N, C-alpha and C positions, 0 to 999 in steps of 0.2 A: 465215811466218818460222820457221826452224828454232829449236827450243828446246834449249839444252844447259846443263849444269851450270855454276856459277860457276867451278869448278876447271878444267873443260875450256876455258872461254872464256879464262881467264888463260893456259893453256898455248898456245892458238891464237895469241894476241897475242904471247906470248913467242917462238913459232916465227917469226912475221913479223919481230920485232925482231932476231933473231939468225940470220936465214937465211943470211947471208954469213960466219958465223963457223964455220970448220971445227973439228970436235972439241968444239963447245959441248955437245951433248947427251950425248956420252960422259962428259964431266966432270960434268954434272948428275946422270946416273944413278950414276956412281961415288961421288959425294959424298952421295947420298941415303941416309937411314936407311930402315928397313923401311916405316914409315908413308908417308913421302914417295914412296918407290919405288912403293908400291901406288897412290898417287894419280896419279903420272905415267903409269904403265902403263894405269890405268883411263881417264885423260883421253885418251891417244893412241888407245885403242880406241874411245872415244865419238866422237872427231873423225873417225876413219876410217869408223865405222859410219854417220855422218851425211854422208859424202861431202864433208867439209870439207878433208881432207888425204889424201895417199897416202904410205905409208911402206914401207920395206924394212928388215928387221932382220937383224943378224948378231951372233952371240955375245950374244944377248938385249939388244942395244943398237940403236936406230934409226940407221942410217948414211945413209939417203936419206929426206928429208922434202920433199914437194912440196905447197904450198898450192894447192888446187883453186879453180875459179871460185866455187863456193858459199862457200868460206872467205873470199875477198875480198869477196863480196857481203855476208856476215855482218858483217864488219868495217865496211863502208860503211853498212849499216843501223844498226849500233850507234852509229856516229859521228853519223848523222843524228838518231837517237833522243835521244842525249845533248844534241845541239845544240837540239832542240825542247824538251827538258826545261829546259835553261838559259834559253831564251827565255821560258818560262812564268814563271820567277821573276825575270826582268829588269824593272827599272823603265823608264818611258818615256825617262828620261835615257840609260840604257845602250843601249836599243834604237836610239835616234837616233844615239848616238855610234858604235856598231858598223855601223850602216847607212851612215853617212858614210864610214867607213874602207873598207867593202866596195865602195862606189861608186868610191872613189878608185883602187882596184886596176885598174879597167877603163879608167881614163884615163891610160895609160902615156905617158911622156915622148916616145918616138920618134914616136908618132902625133900628139901635140899639136904637134910641131914641123913637121909636113908642111903644105904650102900647098894641097894638093889638096882635093877636096870632103870626103874622109874626115877630113883634118886640120882643116878648118874646123868640121866637126861636133864633133870632139873638143874643139876650143877652146871652142865654144859650151857643150858639156856641162860643161867645166871651169869656165867662168864661172858657170854655174848652180850647180855644186857649191860654189864659193866664196861665192856669195850665201847658200846654205843654211847654210854654216859661219858666216857673219856672223849669221844668225838664231839658230843654236845658241849661239853665243858670247854674244849679247845676252840670251838666255833663261837660260843656265845658268852661264856662266863668268866673270862680272864679278868674283867674289871669289876666283878661283883664282890661285895663285902665278904662273901663266904669262899672266895677263890682259894685262899691258902688252905682252908679246911677241906675243900674238894680235893686238892692235891694230895693231902695226907690220906684221906679216905680211899682215893683211887690207888695210892701206893699200897695201902693195907688190904685192898680188895674187900672193903667193909660194905657189904650189901645193905644192911639195915641202916647204917650211917648215911649212905648215899641217898636212900629213899627219904630219910628224914630231911636231908639238906635240900633235895629237890622239892619236897613238900613245902619247906620254908620259902623257897623261891616262888612257888606257885601262889603264895599268899603275899608276895612282895609287889603290891600294885604299882608303886612308883617305878620299879625296875621294868616290869612288864610293859607299862605305858611307854617308857623310854625305848625299849626294844621295838615297840610297835610304831615308833616315830612320832609319838605324841609329846610335843615339847612342853615341858613344865616351866612356866615363867614365875619366878618369885617376885611378888609385888611388894615393895617396902610399905610399911604401915602409913607413912606420910604421903605416899604416891597414890593418886586416884586410879581406879581400875580403868584400863583402856576400853573404851566403848566399842562395840562391834560397828563395822562399816554400815550394815543394814539392820533395821529392826526386823525385817521379814523378807523372805524369798518366796515369791509365788511360783510354785511348780504346777504346770498345767499342760494340757494338750492344746495345740494351736486351734483345733476345730471348736474349742470351747470359748475362744476369745470373745466372739461376737455376742453370745447369749448370756455370759456371766463374767468373764475375767476382766474385760474392759470396765464394766460398771463397778466391780469389786475394787479394782485399782483406783478408780476415781474416789470411791468412798473412803478408802484408806488414806489417800493423799490429802483429803479434806481435813483429816485429823493431824496432819503434820508428821505422819509416819514415814520413815526412810525405807524405801522398797527396792528390792532387786526384781525388776520385771523386764523380761528380755526385750520387749518392744521399746521400752524407754531407756534401759541400761546399756544396751549394745550400741556402739557407735560405728560409723563408717570406717572400715579398715581393721576393725577388731578381729582377733582370732576368737571366734564366738565360743568354741569349745573350752578354751582356757578361761575366758571371762565367766562362763557359766559355772565351771568347776570352782573358780575362785570365789564366786558368789555363794556357793554352797558352804564354803568354809568360813565366810565372814558375815553370816546372818545370825541374828539372835534366835529367830524362829523360822519355821518353814510352813506356810499354808500350802497344803498339797490337795489340789482339786482332782479327785479321782472319778473318772467316768469311763464309759466304754471306749471313748476316744483315747483315753490314757493307757488302756491295756495294750501290752506288747509293743509299745513304741520305745525305740532304743534309748532316747534321751530322757523321756519322762521316767522310765524305770531306772536309768543310771542315776538321775537326781534322787529318786526315792532311796536307792541303795546307799548313796553318799550320806543322806540324812540319817538313815537307820544306823549306819556304822558310827556316825558322830554321837547319836543319842545313846547307843549301847556303850560306847567308850566313856562318855562323860557322865552318864547316869542322871542327866538333867533333861527336863521336858524341852523338846525341840520341835517335834512334829505335831502339827494341828491339821488333821485330815478333814476334808469336806467331801461327802459323796454327792455326786451330781447325776441325776437321772439313772441311778443304779440302786440296788438294795444292799442292806448290810450283809445278806447271805452271799451276794455276788462278790462283795469286797473280801469277805472271809475266805471264799473259795479261791479267789485270784491271788490275794496277798495275805496269807495266814499270819505273816509276821507283823501285820498292822492290826490284826483282829483284836488285840488287847488294848489298843489305844482308843480312847473315847473319840467318836466322830460326831459331826453334825451333818444334817441333810440340808442341801441348798433349798429344798422345797419348804423348809420350816422357817427360814429367815430370809429377809431381803438383804441386799448388800450393805446398807447402812447399819443394820443390826449386827451383821457379821463383823464389820469394822469396829463397832463398839465392843463386841465380845473379845476381839483381838486386843483392843486397847487395854481392857481389864487385865488380860494376861501379861501384857508388857509392863503395866504399872506394878503388878504383883512382883514381877521379876526385879524391877528397879528397886522396890522396897526392901528386898532381901539381900541386895548387893551393897 
């Protein structure tokens, strides 16, 4: 798999989205400031150097842009990767719901209406599908607002109606979150939002404590930030596994220091998985990655599901600077709540 920068990837998908719009890229370059212009030109060069696009330029503007085979394959791979990552965070309820909807697509109406052998087989598969919907309904949907409608559609053996009802449920975010065990708490307007127990959880490998984590913890502490840091947060007699998992649920942000020491460690990767699941469910920024003595390419190769999250490199900032960067993120969050 070709590895390209996040900026180049965004430009590739932008090219695909606007490929039929004449004059689009002239307007983009004309409107760009110096910084954006440099990013655009660098991204086009990166895409061309990796044989993802072919371009021709005139007056310093691309007038011909053609997405090559590897460009489309890159997009396809990215979509498959994102689908696989979504499936990793799906509950059994979601997996079964989307499996039913995907199966329904193969049972199209024209073939179900035929009386030949192919049509008979389609009808048989449609009957099996509706029986499976009945089991799904009995297991998960008795308390849904569409419950009575499902009963009627199942009685009528109404295939298209059941597909429509399942599609509506797939868009019912509140119900899906409830089925996934995400508790939705209604906060009265006069009641202040409950603050998280920790401003930040520091996820790291123990071997990195001496040369980075201890100093980072001290820099954050000087700013009055509430921190879950295992060395300071775990007390004598604690069930450390429960305390750490509890900390992953009660922190506003997670600073995740990823190094070679972080790779393939059971608990660092467990923490990363917990935070990715939370971020995917809530759709709110949570993970603040720092790469430490590794490259972006190593990060993308090892944890592709983190590749789209903006990272900082520990070699570019001292710990006091990182603490200030975090404080800005925390202040922005507080201002929006």
